[in-house]
N, C-alpha and C positions, 0 to 999 in steps of 0.2 A: 641148247635148252637153257632158259633163264634159271637163275638160282635165287634163293633168299626171298626178299620182298617182291621181286619181279615175278617169281614163280607164284607166290600167293595172289598177287594182283591179277595175273593171267588166269588163274583158276577161278577167281571170283568173276572176272569178266566173261568167261566161258560157261560159268555156272556148273563147274565140274570139280571134283576133288583133286588135290595135288597128287595123290597116288595115281589117279587116272592119267594125268599128264606125264608122269614118269613111267607109266607102263606097269605099275604095281597092282596087286590085288587089293580090293577095298579092305582096310583094316591093317595092312602091312605097314611096318615102320618105314618112314622116309629116311634115307641116309643123311647123316648129319651134314656132310659136305654140300648137299643140295639145299639145306635150310640156311646155310651161311651166305651172307651177302658177298658178292665178288669184291666190293669196295673194301671189305674188311681185310683183304689180302694186301691192299695198299697202305694199311695202317690208318685209314680214315673211315669213320662211320659214313654211311650213305648220305644222310642229310648234310653233313659237313662238306663232303666232296661236291655235292650238287651246288651248294652255296659258293664254294670256292670257284667252281667253273663258271657260275653265273657272274661273279665279280670279275673274273678274268676276261670274259667276253665284253664287259663294259669298258675295258681299258683301250686307250688309243694305241695305234700300231707301234710308235717308238717305245712306249712303256712296256708293251708285250715283248718287244725285242730285248729290252733291258732285263725283264724277268727271265726270259729264256737264257740269256747270257749268264745271269746270276745262278740259275739252277744248274746249268752245264758246268760252271766252275765249281759249284758246291759238290757236284757228283764226282769230281776228280778227273784225272787224265784218262783217256781211253787207252786200253792195253795196246802195246805195239804188236802189229801183226808179225808172225814168224816169217823171216825172209829166208829163201832158199840159199844155200852156200854160194851158188854162182852169182847171185845178186850182190853179195858182199865183195866179190872179186871185181865186179864191174865198177863199183863205186871207188875203187882204189885208183882208177885212171888207166890209160892205155899202157903206160910203162910198167904198171904193176906196183909202183911205189905209192906209198900213202900220200895223200894230199897235204898233210901237215908237215911242214919243214921244221926240223929240229935244228938248233944252232950247232955248228961244228966246233971242234976243239980250236981254241984260239979266238973264236968269236964269242961274244956274250956281252954281259953288262959291264965287265971289267972291274 
């Protein structure tokens, strides 16, 4: 079910009340969350988001790729998936020793 401005436009297009579309009785109060635009959840008002998407569509493919890379880097690293304990043992190698070789006594930078 559309919300916000889309709900109002649909009601006007169908020539019915917003309450009817939501299954409410005439005169009932419409819940506040149904009057709020979904774009408001993104932090952008609806006209700004539409203008932003319109400008994005005009970009050439390499520029779109650069924008995507910039946005993903700005979002930060993705969380590491939890590895089961047996996966950690496999990464240690067949001998069970760690892959990182530490210098022995007597060896070193001197």
